[in-house]
N, C-alpha and C positions, 0 to 999 in steps of 0.2 A: 599505492599501486600494489597489486597482489604479486606474489612471487611467480605464480603460474597463471598468466592471463587467460588460459584456456578454461579455467574454472568458471569464468563468467563470459561465455561467448556472446557476441553481439552487443556488448556493453562497453562504452568508452571507459578506459582505465581510470580516468579522473572521477568517474561516477561511482566507483567501488570504494567501500570503507575497508581499508586494508586491515585494520585491527579486528575485523569480524571474521577473518579467515579461520576456517575449521572450528569455529564456535557453533554450538547447537542452540537454536532458538525455537521456542514453542509458542503456540498461540491458538486462538479460536474465536468463535462468535460469542455473542452475549449470552446465549442460553446453554452453550457447551455442546450442542449437537454436531458441530463441525469443528474439528481440531486439526492442526498441522504441526509439522516439525521441519525445520530447514537448517542445513549446515552451511555456514558462511564460506566464502565471503558473500555479503549482501550489498546491494547498491544503496546510494544515498536517496533520501526522500525526494520525489519529484511531485509537485503539486500541479494538477491539471484543471484548467478552467473551461474546457471545451463543452459544447452543448450536451454531448452524450453523458459525460461525467456529471454535469449539473442535473440532468434529467433523471439519472439513475440513483444519485446519492442525495439529491435535494440541495446540494451545494457543491463546491469544488471537491474533487477527490484526490487523494494522494496515494502513492504507491512506492514500495521498496522492491526492487528487482532481486530475484533469486533464481539461480540456475535450476531448471526442471529436474535434472538428474541429481540434485541435492535437496529436493523438496519431496516430502511425503505427506499424504493425507492420513492422519492417524485415525480419525473418526469422520465419516462423511454421511451419517444417517439422513441428514436433511439438506445436504448441499445440492443446490440447483445451479445449472448453467444456463445463461441467456445470451444468445447471439445479439449483441447490442449494435453491431454494424456488420458490414460485409467483411471486415478485416479482423474483428476481435469478439471475444466473449467475456462475460463477467460471471463470477461465482458468488452466490449469496446463500444465506441460510433460509430455507423454506419455512422454518419455524419462527425465528425471531426477526428475520428480515435483514440481518447484518450483511453489508456489502464487504466481502473479504478479498476477492481476487479480480484481476484483470489480466487477460492474456491474448496477445495477437495470435491468430490462427497458425501462423508460420514460425513463431518464435520458439527459441529454446530456453526462454526465461518466463517467469510468472511474476506479476506485480502483486504484492501483498499490502493491504491497507495497514499503515503503521499502528493504528489503534487496536489491531487484532493481535499484536504480539503481547505475550505476558510481561515482558520487560522490553522497553524501547528507549530508555534513557541514553544508550550508546549511539543511537542513530542521529543523523544530521540531515538538514535540508540542503539540497543542491540548488534548487531553483523552482521556477514555475514555467508552464507552457500554456499557450492560448489565453494569456492574460487580457489581450485586447478584445476577446470575445465575451468577457465577463460583463454582466449588467453594470450600469453606472454606479451602483452602490458598492461595488467591490472591484478588484480583490482587496481584501482587508490587509493592512499591515499591522500585524499583531503587536509589535513593540510599541506602537503609538496608541493602541486602544486602551481605554480606561478599564481597570479591574473592578467588576461589579459583584464580586463574591459576597460582600457584606450585605448588599441590597437584596440579593436572592437567597441569603443564608446558605450558600453553597459550601460544602465541606472542602477543606484544603487538600 
C-alpha cells in the first residue's frame, strides 16, 4: 500500500506496487519516436482479453496504471490516439505501430503497456480480466508452456 493513497486515485490500493513510490520510470515505442516518463507509484500489471484489446493488439493486452499527474510525454512526434470505444482511447506510435497506452475518457490514470518500459523487472502481474471472452486457444498459462528458444534460435 502507498503511504499516500491519493497518489493513485481510482485504483484499489492492493493493485499498487508500493515499492515503486516516487521512483522514476522511462520508456517508449520500438522506434523511439514516442517516449514517456512516469513517477511512481505504479499499478500491478493487469492483462485484458476483451475483444477491443485483442483486435487492437493482435492478442491480449496488458497495462500498468500510472496517475496522469505523474505521467509526462517526453517525445510524442508520432503518437496517435484512437477512440477504440465510447469510453476509452488508445495511444500508439504512428511510425512503428507500437501500442503504448490505454485511457478511459474520464479517468485520472493512464495504462501503459509493460513492454514499453525501459526497465520492467520490478513489476508484477495482478491478474487478468475478460478471460472468458478469449478464444478457445487461450488465454495461455505461461508457466506451463514449453520454451522454444532453441528451436527458433532466439537470443536469451
